[in-house]
CHARMM-style PDB file with segment names, atoms N, HN, CA, C and O in Angstrom:
ATOM      1  N   MET     1      -0.593  -5.547  -3.231  1.00  0.00      PROA
ATOM      2  CA  MET     1      -1.748  -5.168  -4.040  1.00  0.00      PROA
ATOM      3  C   MET     1      -1.733  -3.523  -4.216  1.00  0.00      PROA
ATOM      4  O   MET     1      -1.853  -2.792  -3.233  1.00  0.00      PROA
ATOM      5  N   VAL     2      -1.598  -3.084  -5.355  1.00  0.00      PROA
ATOM      6  HN  VAL     2      -1.500  -3.678  -6.154  1.00  0.00      PROA
ATOM      7  CA  VAL     2      -1.843  -1.628  -5.631  1.00  0.00      PROA
ATOM      8  C   VAL     2      -3.136  -1.325  -6.424  1.00  0.00      PROA
ATOM      9  O   VAL     2      -3.428  -1.836  -7.505  1.00  0.00      PROA
ATOM     10  N   THR     3      -3.914  -0.365  -5.691  1.00  0.00      PROA
ATOM     11  HN  THR     3      -3.676   0.050  -4.812  1.00  0.00      PROA
ATOM     12  CA  THR     3      -5.244  -0.147  -6.250  1.00  0.00      PROA
ATOM     13  C   THR     3      -5.561   1.149  -6.161  1.00  0.00      PROA
ATOM     14  O   THR     3      -5.053   1.906  -5.334  1.00  0.00      PROA
ATOM     15  N   GLY     4      -6.541   1.526  -7.128  1.00  0.00      PROA
ATOM     16  HN  GLY     4      -6.953   0.911  -7.800  1.00  0.00      PROA
ATOM     17  CA  GLY     4      -7.209   2.961  -7.031  1.00  0.00      PROA
ATOM     18  C   GLY     4      -8.282   3.054  -6.068  1.00  0.00      PROA
ATOM     19  O   GLY     4      -8.874   4.132  -6.009  1.00  0.00      PROA
ATOM     20  N   ASP     5      -8.657   2.056  -5.256  1.00  0.00      PROA
ATOM     21  HN  ASP     5      -8.176   1.181  -5.304  1.00  0.00      PROA
ATOM     22  CA  ASP     5      -9.856   1.934  -4.298  1.00  0.00      PROA
ATOM     23  C   ASP     5      -9.437   2.754  -3.158  1.00  0.00      PROA
ATOM     24  O   ASP     5      -8.259   2.977  -2.879  1.00  0.00      PROA
ATOM     25  N   ASN     6     -10.556   3.239  -2.445  1.00  0.00      PROA
ATOM     26  HN  ASN     6     -11.513   3.058  -2.672  1.00  0.00      PROA
ATOM     27  CA  ASN     6     -10.147   3.805  -1.221  1.00  0.00      PROA
ATOM     28  C   ASN     6      -9.648   3.008  -0.147  1.00  0.00      PROA
ATOM     29  O   ASN     6      -9.966   1.821  -0.212  1.00  0.00      PROA
ATOM     30  N   ILE     7      -8.907   3.376   0.883  1.00  0.00      PROA
ATOM     31  HN  ILE     7      -8.648   4.340   0.936  1.00  0.00      PROA
ATOM     32  CA  ILE     7      -8.128   2.592   1.810  1.00  0.00      PROA
ATOM     33  C   ILE     7      -9.170   1.545   2.512  1.00  0.00      PROA
ATOM     34  O   ILE     7      -8.714   0.426   2.748  1.00  0.00      PROA
ATOM     35  N   GLN     8     -10.467   1.798   2.851  1.00  0.00      PROA
ATOM     36  HN  GLN     8     -10.837   2.707   2.659  1.00  0.00      PROA
ATOM     37  CA  GLN     8     -11.367   0.854   3.469  1.00  0.00      PROA
ATOM     38  C   GLN     8     -11.809  -0.397   2.509  1.00  0.00      PROA
ATOM     39  O   GLN     8     -11.966  -1.558   2.890  1.00  0.00      PROA
ATOM     40  N   THR     9     -11.954   0.047   1.325  1.00  0.00      PROA
ATOM     41  HN  THR     9     -11.826   0.990   1.016  1.00  0.00      PROA
ATOM     42  CA  THR     9     -12.257  -0.936   0.258  1.00  0.00      PROA
ATOM     43  C   THR     9     -11.075  -1.848  -0.003  1.00  0.00      PROA
ATOM     44  O   THR     9     -11.231  -3.065  -0.104  1.00  0.00      PROA
ATOM     45  N   ALA    10      -9.855  -1.241  -0.116  1.00  0.00      PROA
ATOM     46  HN  ALA    10      -9.728  -0.252  -0.034  1.00  0.00      PROA
ATOM     47  CA  ALA    10      -8.590  -2.030  -0.297  1.00  0.00      PROA
ATOM     48  C   ALA    10      -8.447  -2.882   0.704  1.00  0.00      PROA
ATOM     49  O   ALA    10      -8.196  -4.053   0.418  1.00  0.00      PROA
ATOM     50  N   LYS    11      -8.565  -2.511   2.002  1.00  0.00      PROA
ATOM     51  HN  LYS    11      -8.769  -1.560   2.234  1.00  0.00      PROA
ATOM     52  CA  LYS    11      -8.570  -3.325   3.309  1.00  0.00      PROA
ATOM     53  C   LYS    11      -9.432  -4.556   3.301  1.00  0.00      PROA
ATOM     54  O   LYS    11      -8.977  -5.642   3.658  1.00  0.00      PROA
ATOM     55  N   ALA    12     -10.760  -4.388   2.870  1.00  0.00      PROA
ATOM     56  HN  ALA    12     -11.130  -3.505   2.580  1.00  0.00      PROA
ATOM     57  CA  ALA    12     -11.670  -5.179   2.854  1.00  0.00      PROA
ATOM     58  C   ALA    12     -11.321  -6.340   1.874  1.00  0.00      PROA
ATOM     59  O   ALA    12     -11.425  -7.524   2.196  1.00  0.00      PROA
ATOM     60  N   ILE    13     -10.879  -5.891   0.599  1.00  0.00      PROA
ATOM     61  HN  ILE    13     -10.794  -4.930   0.338  1.00  0.00      PROA
ATOM     62  CA  ILE    13     -10.687  -6.810  -0.414  1.00  0.00      PROA
ATOM     63  C   ILE    13      -9.344  -7.534  -0.022  1.00  0.00      PROA
ATOM     64  O   ILE    13      -9.282  -8.729  -0.312  1.00  0.00      PROA
ATOM     65  N   ALA    14      -8.285  -6.967   0.589  1.00  0.00      PROA
ATOM     66  HN  ALA    14      -8.336  -5.997   0.824  1.00  0.00      PROA
ATOM     67  CA  ALA    14      -7.200  -7.722   1.000  1.00  0.00      PROA
ATOM     68  C   ALA    14      -7.260  -8.683   1.990  1.00  0.00      PROA
ATOM     69  O   ALA    14      -6.529  -9.674   2.014  1.00  0.00      PROA
ATOM     70  N   LEU    15      -8.218  -8.387   2.912  1.00  0.00      PROA
ATOM     71  HN  LEU    15      -8.812  -7.583   2.892  1.00  0.00      PROA
ATOM     72  CA  LEU    15      -8.653  -9.426   4.075  1.00  0.00      PROA
ATOM     73  C   LEU    15      -9.385 -10.707   3.386  1.00  0.00      PROA
ATOM     74  O   LEU    15      -9.059 -11.865   3.643  1.00  0.00      PROA
ATOM     75  N   GLU    16     -10.425 -10.342   2.468  1.00  0.00      PROA
ATOM     76  HN  GLU    16     -10.690  -9.400   2.259  1.00  0.00      PROA
ATOM     77  CA  GLU    16     -11.141 -11.325   1.878  1.00  0.00      PROA
ATOM     78  C   GLU    16     -10.366 -12.156   0.940  1.00  0.00      PROA
ATOM     79  O   GLU    16     -10.724 -13.315   0.727  1.00  0.00      PROA
ATOM     80  N   CYS    17      -9.214 -11.595   0.299  1.00  0.00      PROA
ATOM     81  HN  CYS    17      -8.923 -10.654   0.472  1.00  0.00      PROA
ATOM     82  CA  CYS    17      -8.473 -12.464  -0.702  1.00  0.00      PROA
ATOM     83  C   CYS    17      -7.384 -13.122   0.145  1.00  0.00      PROA
ATOM     84  O   CYS    17      -6.717 -13.981  -0.431  1.00  0.00      PROA
ATOM     85  N   GLY    18      -7.101 -12.857   1.415  1.00  0.00      PROA
ATOM     86  HN  GLY    18      -7.643 -12.159   1.884  1.00  0.00      PROA
ATOM     87  CA  GLY    18      -6.029 -13.371   2.188  1.00  0.00      PROA
ATOM     88  C   GLY    18      -4.699 -12.674   1.986  1.00  0.00      PROA
ATOM     89  O   GLY    18      -3.674 -13.182   2.442  1.00  0.00      PROA
ATOM     90  N   ILE    19      -4.676 -11.471   1.287  1.00  0.00      PROA
ATOM     91  HN  ILE    19      -5.509 -11.058   0.917  1.00  0.00      PROA
ATOM     92  CA  ILE    19      -3.570 -10.815   1.140  1.00  0.00      PROA
ATOM     93  C   ILE    19      -3.011 -10.295   2.518  1.00  0.00      PROA
ATOM     94  O   ILE    19      -1.816 -10.316   2.814  1.00  0.00      PROA
ATOM     95  N   LEU    20      -3.949  -9.860   3.263  1.00  0.00      PROA
ATOM     96  HN  LEU    20      -4.919  -9.842   3.023  1.00  0.00      PROA
ATOM     97  CA  LEU    20      -3.880  -9.471   4.716  1.00  0.00      PROA
ATOM     98  C   LEU    20      -4.505 -10.515   5.533  1.00  0.00      PROA
ATOM     99  O   LEU    20      -5.635 -10.903   5.238  1.00  0.00      PROA
ATOM    100  N   SER    21      -3.828 -11.039   6.601  1.00  0.00      PROA
ATOM    101  HN  SER    21      -2.910 -10.724   6.841  1.00  0.00      PROA
ATOM    102  CA  SER    21      -4.399 -12.252   7.314  1.00  0.00      PROA
ATOM    103  C   SER    21      -5.274 -11.817   8.484  1.00  0.00      PROA
ATOM    104  O   SER    21      -6.032 -12.660   8.965  1.00  0.00      PROA
ATOM    105  N   SER    22      -5.245 -10.600   8.982  1.00  0.00      PROA
ATOM    106  HN  SER    22      -4.630  -9.916   8.592  1.00  0.00      PROA
ATOM    107  CA  SER    22      -6.033 -10.170  10.105  1.00  0.00      PROA
ATOM    108  C   SER    22      -6.191  -8.607  10.120  1.00  0.00      PROA
ATOM    109  O   SER    22      -5.375  -7.904   9.524  1.00  0.00      PROA
ATOM    110  N   GLY    23      -7.243  -8.077  10.805  1.00  0.00      PROA
ATOM    111  HN  GLY    23      -7.905  -8.648  11.290  1.00  0.00      PROA
ATOM    112  CA  GLY    23      -7.270  -6.680  10.906  1.00  0.00      PROA
ATOM    113  C   GLY    23      -6.070  -6.093  11.557  1.00  0.00      PROA
ATOM    114  O   GLY    23      -5.790  -4.924  11.292  1.00  0.00      PROA
ATOM    115  N   ALA    24      -5.301  -6.803  12.413  1.00  0.00      PROA
ATOM    116  HN  ALA    24      -5.529  -7.752  12.628  1.00  0.00      PROA
ATOM    117  CA  ALA    24      -3.995  -6.172  12.908  1.00  0.00      PROA
ATOM    118  C   ALA    24      -3.039  -6.081  11.842  1.00  0.00      PROA
ATOM    119  O   ALA    24      -2.129  -5.270  12.019  1.00  0.00      PROA
ATOM    120  N   ASP    25      -3.048  -6.823  10.633  1.00  0.00      PROA
ATOM    121  HN  ASP    25      -3.787  -7.481  10.489  1.00  0.00      PROA
ATOM    122  CA  ASP    25      -2.137  -6.595   9.633  1.00  0.00      PROA
ATOM    123  C   ASP    25      -2.584  -5.323   8.764  1.00  0.00      PROA
ATOM    124  O   ASP    25      -1.790  -4.746   8.022  1.00  0.00      PROA
ATOM    125  N   ALA    26      -3.727  -4.993   8.894  1.00  0.00      PROA
ATOM    126  HN  ALA    26      -4.373  -5.462   9.496  1.00  0.00      PROA
ATOM    127  CA  ALA    26      -4.258  -3.837   8.039  1.00  0.00      PROA
ATOM    128  C   ALA    26      -4.022  -2.438   8.699  1.00  0.00      PROA
ATOM    129  O   ALA    26      -4.962  -1.664   8.879  1.00  0.00      PROA
ATOM    130  N   MET    27      -2.755  -2.146   9.049  1.00  0.00      PROA
ATOM    131  HN  MET    27      -1.991  -2.775   8.904  1.00  0.00      PROA
ATOM    132  CA  MET    27      -2.230  -0.971   9.692  1.00  0.00      PROA
ATOM    133  C   MET    27      -1.143  -0.600   8.879  1.00  0.00      PROA
ATOM    134  O   MET    27      -0.625  -1.399   8.098  1.00  0.00      PROA
ATOM    135  N   GLU    28      -0.714   0.721   9.032  1.00  0.00      PROA
ATOM    136  HN  GLU    28      -1.134   1.369   9.666  1.00  0.00      PROA
ATOM    137  CA  GLU    28       0.562   1.298   8.421  1.00  0.00      PROA
ATOM    138  C   GLU    28       1.708   0.489   9.138  1.00  0.00      PROA
ATOM    139  O   GLU    28       1.646   0.287  10.350  1.00  0.00      PROA
ATOM    140  N   PRO    29       2.734   0.040   8.387  1.00  0.00      PROA
ATOM    141  CA  PRO    29       2.893   0.353   6.977  1.00  0.00      PROA
ATOM    142  C   PRO    29       2.537  -0.722   6.098  1.00  0.00      PROA
ATOM    143  O   PRO    29       2.775  -0.650   4.892  1.00  0.00      PROA
ATOM    144  N   ASN    30       1.884  -1.887   6.715  1.00  0.00      PROA
ATOM    145  HN  ASN    30       1.690  -1.946   7.695  1.00  0.00      PROA
ATOM    146  CA  ASN    30       1.417  -2.951   5.848  1.00  0.00      PROA
ATOM    147  C   ASN    30       0.378  -2.357   4.623  1.00  0.00      PROA
ATOM    148  O   ASN    30       0.452  -2.719   3.449  1.00  0.00      PROA
ATOM    149  N   ILE    31      -0.454  -1.519   5.073  1.00  0.00      PROA
ATOM    150  HN  ILE    31      -0.514  -1.224   6.027  1.00  0.00      PROA
ATOM    151  CA  ILE    31      -1.344  -0.903   4.126  1.00  0.00      PROA
ATOM    152  C   ILE    31      -1.314   0.561   4.292  1.00  0.00      PROA
ATOM    153  O   ILE    31      -1.356   1.114   5.390  1.00  0.00      PROA
ATOM    154  N   ILE    32      -1.229   1.242   3.012  1.00  0.00      PROA
ATOM    155  HN  ILE    32      -1.194   0.792   2.119  1.00  0.00      PROA
ATOM    156  CA  ILE    32      -0.987   2.640   3.162  1.00  0.00      PROA
ATOM    157  C   ILE    32      -1.594   3.283   2.021  1.00  0.00      PROA
ATOM    158  O   ILE    32      -1.713   2.707   0.940  1.00  0.00      PROA
ATOM    159  N   GLU    33      -2.022   4.594   2.262  1.00  0.00      PROA
ATOM    160  HN  GLU    33      -1.924   5.062   3.140  1.00  0.00      PROA
ATOM    161  CA  GLU    33      -2.728   5.209   0.979  1.00  0.00      PROA
ATOM    162  C   GLU    33      -1.578   5.847   0.151  1.00  0.00      PROA
ATOM    163  O   GLU    33      -0.528   6.209   0.682  1.00  0.00      PROA
ATOM    164  N   GLY    34      -1.819   5.960  -1.111  1.00  0.00      PROA
ATOM    165  HN  GLY    34      -2.672   5.666  -1.542  1.00  0.00      PROA
ATOM    166  CA  GLY    34      -0.970   6.374  -2.017  1.00  0.00      PROA
ATOM    167  C   GLY    34      -0.455   7.793  -1.765  1.00  0.00      PROA
ATOM    168  O   GLY    34       0.733   8.063  -1.943  1.00  0.00      PROA
ATOM    169  N   LYS    35      -1.359   8.712  -1.347  1.00  0.00      PROA
ATOM    170  HN  LYS    35      -2.324   8.492  -1.202  1.00  0.00      PROA
ATOM    171  CA  LYS    35      -0.824  10.077  -1.073  1.00  0.00      PROA
ATOM    172  C   LYS    35       0.158   9.984   0.105  1.00  0.00      PROA
ATOM    173  O   LYS    35       1.097  10.780   0.110  1.00  0.00      PROA
ATOM    174  N   VAL    36       0.054   9.196   0.989  1.00  0.00      PROA
ATOM    175  HN  VAL    36      -0.708   8.549   0.985  1.00  0.00      PROA
ATOM    176  CA  VAL    36       0.984   9.175   2.101  1.00  0.00      PROA
ATOM    177  C   VAL    36       2.286   8.681   1.624  1.00  0.00      PROA
ATOM    178  O   VAL    36       3.344   9.223   1.941  1.00  0.00      PROA
ATOM    179  N   PHE    37       2.197   7.541   0.779  1.00  0.00      PROA
ATOM    180  HN  PHE    37       1.337   7.100   0.521  1.00  0.00      PROA
ATOM    181  CA  PHE    37       3.485   6.981   0.236  1.00  0.00      PROA
ATOM    182  C   PHE    37       4.211   8.191  -0.567  1.00  0.00      PROA
ATOM    183  O   PHE    37       5.393   8.479  -0.380  1.00  0.00      PROA
ATOM    184  N   ARG    38       3.460   8.786  -1.377  1.00  0.00      PROA
ATOM    185  HN  ARG    38       2.500   8.552  -1.529  1.00  0.00      PROA
ATOM    186  CA  ARG    38       4.115   9.765  -2.305  1.00  0.00      PROA
ATOM    187  C   ARG    38       4.697  10.950  -1.587  1.00  0.00      PROA
ATOM    188  O   ARG    38       5.525  11.723  -2.070  1.00  0.00      PROA
ATOM    189  N   ALA    39       4.124  11.019  -0.259  1.00  0.00      PROA
ATOM    190  HN  ALA    39       3.451  10.392   0.133  1.00  0.00      PROA
ATOM    191  CA  ALA    39       4.757  12.234   0.547  1.00  0.00      PROA
ATOM    192  C   ALA    39       6.128  11.940   1.025  1.00  0.00      PROA
ATOM    193  O   ALA    39       6.897  12.880   1.227  1.00  0.00      PROA
ATOM    194  N   TYR    40       6.481  10.780   1.214  1.00  0.00      PROA
ATOM    195  HN  TYR    40       5.856  10.017   1.051  1.00  0.00      PROA
ATOM    196  CA  TYR    40       7.812  10.392   1.716  1.00  0.00      PROA
ATOM    197  C   TYR    40       8.816  10.772   0.643  1.00  0.00      PROA
ATOM    198  O   TYR    40       8.507  10.873  -0.544  1.00  0.00      PROA
ATOM    199  N   SER    41      10.063  10.983   1.137  1.00  0.00      PROA
ATOM    200  HN  SER    41      10.314  10.902   2.101  1.00  0.00      PROA
ATOM    201  CA  SER    41      11.173  11.177   0.232  1.00  0.00      PROA
ATOM    202  C   SER    41      11.489   9.935  -0.557  1.00  0.00      PROA
ATOM    203  O   SER    41      10.969   8.857  -0.271  1.00  0.00      PROA
ATOM    204  N   GLU    42      12.302  10.077  -1.505  1.00  0.00      PROA
ATOM    205  HN  GLU    42      12.725  10.953  -1.737  1.00  0.00      PROA
ATOM    206  CA  GLU    42      12.798   8.986  -2.299  1.00  0.00      PROA
ATOM    207  C   GLU    42      13.375   7.871  -1.333  1.00  0.00      PROA
ATOM    208  O   GLU    42      12.954   6.714  -1.361  1.00  0.00      PROA
ATOM    209  N   LYS    43      14.348   8.297  -0.494  1.00  0.00      PROA
ATOM    210  HN  LYS    43      14.690   9.236  -0.470  1.00  0.00      PROA
ATOM    211  CA  LYS    43      14.977   7.434   0.500  1.00  0.00      PROA
ATOM    212  C   LYS    43      13.931   6.795   1.293  1.00  0.00      PROA
ATOM    213  O   LYS    43      13.890   5.566   1.333  1.00  0.00      PROA
ATOM    214  N   GLU    44      13.072   7.513   1.935  1.00  0.00      PROA
ATOM    215  HN  GLU    44      13.105   8.512   1.903  1.00  0.00      PROA
ATOM    216  CA  GLU    44      11.919   6.908   2.802  1.00  0.00      PROA
ATOM    217  C   GLU    44      11.199   5.801   2.085  1.00  0.00      PROA
ATOM    218  O   GLU    44      10.975   4.687   2.557  1.00  0.00      PROA
ATOM    219  N   ARG    45      10.879   6.214   0.947  1.00  0.00      PROA
ATOM    220  HN  ARG    45      11.061   7.119   0.564  1.00  0.00      PROA
ATOM    221  CA  ARG    45      10.076   5.243   0.015  1.00  0.00      PROA
ATOM    222  C   ARG    45      10.674   3.938  -0.133  1.00  0.00      PROA
ATOM    223  O   ARG    45      10.020   2.897  -0.064  1.00  0.00      PROA
ATOM    224  N   GLU    46      12.096   4.000  -0.364  1.00  0.00      PROA
ATOM    225  HN  GLU    46      12.628   4.845  -0.420  1.00  0.00      PROA
ATOM    226  CA  GLU    46      12.981   2.781  -0.489  1.00  0.00      PROA
ATOM    227  C   GLU    46      12.779   1.865   0.711  1.00  0.00      PROA
ATOM    228  O   GLU    46      12.673   0.648   0.554  1.00  0.00      PROA
ATOM    229  N   ILE    47      12.723   2.470   1.964  1.00  0.00      PROA
ATOM    230  HN  ILE    47      12.809   3.458   2.092  1.00  0.00      PROA
ATOM    231  CA  ILE    47      12.727   1.740   3.139  1.00  0.00      PROA
ATOM    232  C   ILE    47      11.243   1.205   3.424  1.00  0.00      PROA
ATOM    233  O   ILE    47      11.041   0.055   3.811  1.00  0.00      PROA
ATOM    234  N   ILE    48      10.320   2.049   3.220  1.00  0.00      PROA
ATOM    235  HN  ILE    48      10.484   2.984   2.906  1.00  0.00      PROA
ATOM    236  CA  ILE    48       8.969   1.648   3.712  1.00  0.00      PROA
ATOM    237  C   ILE    48       8.286   0.640   2.641  1.00  0.00      PROA
ATOM    238  O   ILE    48       7.455  -0.205   2.975  1.00  0.00      PROA
ATOM    239  N   ALA    49       8.707   0.820   1.404  1.00  0.00      PROA
ATOM    240  HN  ALA    49       9.382   1.506   1.133  1.00  0.00      PROA
ATOM    241  CA  ALA    49       8.084   0.001   0.232  1.00  0.00      PROA
ATOM    242  C   ALA    49       8.344  -1.602   0.745  1.00  0.00      PROA
ATOM    243  O   ALA    49       7.476  -2.436   0.489  1.00  0.00      PROA
ATOM    244  N   LYS    50       9.346  -1.923   1.343  1.00  0.00      PROA
ATOM    245  HN  LYS    50      10.051  -1.245   1.551  1.00  0.00      PROA
ATOM    246  CA  LYS    50       9.609  -3.275   1.671  1.00  0.00      PROA
ATOM    247  C   LYS    50       8.519  -3.754   2.651  1.00  0.00      PROA
ATOM    248  O   LYS    50       8.196  -4.940   2.724  1.00  0.00      PROA
ATOM    249  N   LYS    51       8.010  -2.858   3.343  1.00  0.00      PROA
ATOM    250  HN  LYS    51       8.273  -1.894   3.285  1.00  0.00      PROA
ATOM    251  CA  LYS    51       6.941  -3.135   4.418  1.00  0.00      PROA
ATOM    252  C   LYS    51       5.484  -3.071   4.046  1.00  0.00      PROA
ATOM    253  O   LYS    51       4.589  -3.398   4.826  1.00  0.00      PROA
ATOM    254  N   ILE    52       5.273  -2.609   2.747  1.00  0.00      PROA
ATOM    255  HN  ILE    52       6.000  -2.344   2.113  1.00  0.00      PROA
ATOM    256  CA  ILE    52       3.784  -2.410   2.282  1.00  0.00      PROA
ATOM    257  C   ILE    52       3.248  -3.660   1.511  1.00  0.00      PROA
ATOM    258  O   ILE    52       3.862  -4.210   0.596  1.00  0.00      PROA
ATOM    259  N   THR    53       2.105  -4.018   1.960  1.00  0.00      PROA
ATOM    260  HN  THR    53       1.606  -3.572   2.703  1.00  0.00      PROA
ATOM    261  CA  THR    53       1.491  -5.158   1.290  1.00  0.00      PROA
ATOM    262  C   THR    53       0.177  -4.515   0.414  1.00  0.00      PROA
ATOM    263  O   THR    53      -0.282  -5.024  -0.609  1.00  0.00      PROA
ATOM    264  N   VAL    54      -0.193  -3.578   0.905  1.00  0.00      PROA
ATOM    265  HN  VAL    54       0.180  -3.165   1.736  1.00  0.00      PROA
ATOM    266  CA  VAL    54      -1.492  -2.827   0.083  1.00  0.00      PROA
ATOM    267  C   VAL    54      -1.215  -1.247   0.057  1.00  0.00      PROA
ATOM    268  O   VAL    54      -0.837  -0.546   0.996  1.00  0.00      PROA
ATOM    269  N   CYS    55      -1.474  -0.907  -1.129  1.00  0.00      PROA
ATOM    270  HN  CYS    55      -1.781  -1.477  -1.892  1.00  0.00      PROA
ATOM    271  CA  CYS    55      -1.315   0.498  -1.374  1.00  0.00      PROA
ATOM    272  C   CYS    55      -2.537   0.956  -2.159  1.00  0.00      PROA
ATOM    273  O   CYS    55      -2.769   0.557  -3.301  1.00  0.00      PROA
ATOM    274  N   SER    56      -3.360   1.869  -1.448  1.00  0.00      PROA
ATOM    275  HN  SER    56      -3.172   2.193  -0.521  1.00  0.00      PROA
ATOM    276  CA  SER    56      -4.669   2.281  -1.925  1.00  0.00      PROA
ATOM    277  C   SER    56      -4.593   3.702  -2.417  1.00  0.00      PROA
ATOM    278  O   SER    56      -3.724   4.505  -2.077  1.00  0.00      PROA
ATOM    279  N   LYS    57      -5.661   3.953  -3.311  1.00  0.00      PROA
ATOM    280  HN  LYS    57      -6.367   3.300  -3.587  1.00  0.00      PROA
ATOM    281  CA  LYS    57      -5.705   5.334  -3.878  1.00  0.00      PROA
ATOM    282  C   LYS    57      -4.476   5.832  -4.624  1.00  0.00      PROA
ATOM    283  O   LYS    57      -4.076   6.996  -4.603  1.00  0.00      PROA
ATOM    284  N   GLN    58      -3.953   4.871  -5.250  1.00  0.00      PROA
ATOM    285  HN  GLN    58      -4.279   3.925  -5.267  1.00  0.00      PROA
ATOM    286  CA  GLN    58      -2.653   5.144  -6.044  1.00  0.00      PROA
ATOM    287  C   GLN    58      -3.121   5.806  -7.336  1.00  0.00      PROA
ATOM    288  O   GLN    58      -4.089   5.415  -7.988  1.00  0.00      PROA
ATOM    289  N   HSD    59      -2.353   6.829  -7.641  1.00  0.00      PROA
ATOM    290  HN  HSD    59      -1.567   7.146  -7.111  1.00  0.00      PROA
ATOM    291  CA  HSD    59      -2.505   7.589  -8.878  1.00  0.00      PROA
ATOM    292  C   HSD    59      -2.198   6.877 -10.047  1.00  0.00      PROA
ATOM    293  O   HSD    59      -1.125   6.273 -10.086  1.00  0.00      PROA
ATOM    294  N   LYS    60      -2.983   6.845 -11.034  1.00  0.00      PROA
ATOM    295  HN  LYS    60      -3.854   7.335 -11.003  1.00  0.00      PROA
ATOM    296  CA  LYS    60      -2.422   6.121 -12.270  1.00  0.00      PROA
ATOM    297  C   LYS    60      -1.271   6.428 -12.933  1.00  0.00      PROA
ATOM    298  O   LYS    60      -0.698   5.604 -13.646  1.00  0.00      PROA
ATOM    299  N   PHE    61      -0.815   7.739 -12.729  1.00  0.00      PROA
ATOM    300  HN  PHE    61      -1.281   8.407 -12.149  1.00  0.00      PROA
ATOM    301  CA  PHE    61       0.291   8.137 -13.334  1.00  0.00      PROA
ATOM    302  C   PHE    61       1.559   8.130 -12.507  1.00  0.00      PROA
ATOM    303  O   PHE    61       2.606   8.630 -12.918  1.00  0.00      PROA
ATOM    304  N   PHE    62       1.420   7.513 -11.263  1.00  0.00      PROA
ATOM    305  HN  PHE    62       0.569   7.106 -10.930  1.00  0.00      PROA
ATOM    306  CA  PHE    62       2.669   7.321 -10.369  1.00  0.00      PROA
ATOM    307  C   PHE    62       3.022   6.001 -10.735  1.00  0.00      PROA
ATOM    308  O   PHE    62       2.213   5.073 -10.733  1.00  0.00      PROA
ATOM    309  N   ASP    63       4.457   5.876 -11.113  1.00  0.00      PROA
ATOM    310  HN  ASP    63       5.114   6.629 -11.114  1.00  0.00      PROA
ATOM    311  CA  ASP    63       5.046   4.655 -11.494  1.00  0.00      PROA
ATOM    312  C   ASP    63       5.388   3.865 -10.218  1.00  0.00      PROA
ATOM    313  O   ASP    63       6.267   4.258  -9.450  1.00  0.00      PROA
ATOM    314  N   CYS    64       4.652   2.707 -10.001  1.00  0.00      PROA
ATOM    315  HN  CYS    64       3.938   2.388 -10.624  1.00  0.00      PROA
ATOM    316  CA  CYS    64       4.948   1.808  -8.842  1.00  0.00      PROA
ATOM    317  C   CYS    64       5.884   0.726  -9.252  1.00  0.00      PROA
ATOM    318  O   CYS    64       6.306  -0.081  -8.424  1.00  0.00      PROA
ATOM    319  N   THR    65       6.246   0.684 -10.612  1.00  0.00      PROA
ATOM    320  HN  THR    65       5.903   1.339 -11.285  1.00  0.00      PROA
ATOM    321  CA  THR    65       7.029  -0.547 -10.963  1.00  0.00      PROA
ATOM    322  C   THR    65       8.451  -0.404 -10.314  1.00  0.00      PROA
ATOM    323  O   THR    65       9.046  -1.454 -10.072  1.00  0.00      PROA
ATOM    324  N   LYS    66       9.028   0.735 -10.023  1.00  0.00      PROA
ATOM    325  HN  LYS    66       8.544   1.588 -10.219  1.00  0.00      PROA
ATOM    326  CA  LYS    66      10.366   0.785  -9.516  1.00  0.00      PROA
ATOM    327  C   LYS    66      10.452   0.351  -7.952  1.00  0.00      PROA
ATOM    328  O   LYS    66      11.536   0.091  -7.431  1.00  0.00      PROA
ATOM    329  N   TRP    67       9.373   0.300  -7.334  1.00  0.00      PROA
ATOM    330  HN  TRP    67       8.492   0.511  -7.757  1.00  0.00      PROA
ATOM    331  CA  TRP    67       9.521  -0.112  -5.884  1.00  0.00      PROA
ATOM    332  C   TRP    67       9.156  -1.588  -5.772  1.00  0.00      PROA
ATOM    333  O   TRP    67       8.264  -2.126  -6.428  1.00  0.00      PROA
ATOM    334  N   LYS    68       9.881  -2.146  -4.935  1.00  0.00      PROA
ATOM    335  HN  LYS    68      10.606  -1.709  -4.402  1.00  0.00      PROA
ATOM    336  CA  LYS    68       9.684  -3.704  -4.503  1.00  0.00      PROA
ATOM    337  C   LYS    68       8.914  -3.561  -3.326  1.00  0.00      PROA
ATOM    338  O   LYS    68       9.463  -3.360  -2.242  1.00  0.00      PROA
ATOM    339  N   PHE    69       7.525  -3.659  -3.466  1.00  0.00      PROA
ATOM    340  HN  PHE    69       7.080  -3.822  -4.346  1.00  0.00      PROA
ATOM    341  CA  PHE    69       6.615  -3.828  -2.407  1.00  0.00      PROA
ATOM    342  C   PHE    69       6.759  -5.363  -1.899  1.00  0.00      PROA
ATOM    343  O   PHE    69       7.161  -6.269  -2.628  1.00  0.00      PROA
ATOM    344  N   SER    70       6.373  -5.524  -0.545  1.00  0.00      PROA
ATOM    345  HN  SER    70       6.046  -4.788   0.047  1.00  0.00      PROA
ATOM    346  CA  SER    70       6.475  -6.890  -0.030  1.00  0.00      PROA
ATOM    347  C   SER    70       5.500  -7.836  -0.587  1.00  0.00      PROA
ATOM    348  OT1 SER    70       5.501  -9.011  -0.220  1.00  0.00      PROA
TER     349      SER     70
END
C-alpha cells in the first residue's frame, strides 16, 4: 500500500484492512515513511523495496511504479 497518509494513519488502515496482520508487522522495513525510503541509495532501494508492505507519506511526484514492493 502506497499512501500520502502519515505513518500512524497508514498503519491503522493497513491493520484494519488486513494488509498487516499484527502490530509486530507494522515495523520497518514492512512499513516505512516515504522520506526514509527516498533517502536510501538506488541500490539500497532495490533491496529494501522487496520487504515493504506499506509506504506512507509518499510524495506524489516520486515514481513508485519502478519498485516491486512486496
